[in-house]
C-alpha positions in Angstrom: 161.8 222.5 166.2 160.1 219.9 168.2 156.4 219.6 167.4 154.2 219.2 170.5 152.0 216.2 170.9 148.3 216.6 169.9 145.8 216.9 172.7 143.4 214.2 171.3 142.6 212.3 168.2 139.1 213.7 168.2 140.3 217.3 168.4 142.8 216.8 165.7 140.2 215.3 163.3 137.6 217.9 164.1 140.0 220.8 163.3 141.3 219.1 160.2 137.8 218.5 158.7 136.2 221.7 159.9 138.8 224.4 159.1 140.5 225.2 155.8 142.8 227.5 157.7 143.8 227.5 161.3 145.1 230.3 163.6 146.3 230.6 167.2 142.9 229.4 168.6 143.0 226.1 166.8 146.7 225.5 167.3 146.3 226.1 171.0 143.4 223.6 171.0 145.3 221.1 168.9 148.6 221.2 170.9 147.6 222.9 174.2 150.4 225.5 173.8 150.2 228.9 175.4 153.4 230.5 174.4 153.0 233.1 171.6 156.5 232.4 170.6 155.8 228.7 170.1 152.6 229.6 168.2 154.6 231.9 165.9 157.3 229.3 165.3 154.7 226.6 164.5 153.0 228.9 162.0 156.3 230.1 160.5 157.1 226.6 159.5 153.8 226.3 157.6 154.0 229.8 156.0 157.4 228.9 154.5 156.0 225.8 152.8 152.9 227.7 151.6 155.1 230.4 150.0 157.3 227.7 148.4 154.2 226.0 147.0 152.4 229.2 146.0 149.5 228.4 148.3 147.5 231.5 149.0 146.0 232.3 152.4 142.8 234.1 153.3 144.3 235.7 156.4 147.8 236.8 157.4 147.2 235.3 160.9 146.2 231.8 159.7 147.8 228.9 157.8 146.5 226.2 155.5 145.3 223.3 157.7 146.3 220.5 155.2 149.8 221.9 154.9 150.1 222.4 158.6 149.2 218.8 159.4 151.6 217.6 156.7 154.5 219.7 158.0 153.8 218.9 161.6 153.7 215.2 160.8 150.0 214.6 161.8 148.8 211.6 159.8 145.1 212.0 159.4 144.6 208.5 158.0 146.5 207.0 161.0 144.3 209.0 163.4 141.2 207.8 161.7 142.3 204.2 162.0 143.2 204.7 165.7 139.8 206.4 166.4 138.0 203.5 164.6 139.9 200.9 166.7 139.1 202.8 169.9 135.4 202.8 169.0 135.5 199.0 168.3 137.2 198.3 171.6 134.6 200.4 173.5 131.6 198.6 172.1 
């Protein structure tokens, strides 16, 4: 499955640091996807890894944020560096 591009670095970091688990609302904000089928496929990838690693969830409708970012290939350290560089260039 192709993972959509994130909407913005700030949104991705905000969601990562604010939410232990994410659901459709956060995924829509992160990727700007509207299709419920796409949302289900994105979450299904994460749930499989969570089951494999015995990571519990607080809700059947949400997935672990840290695992989601890992599986989707969102590198938080890279995003932080990019954000820092943007801030330096804007000063």
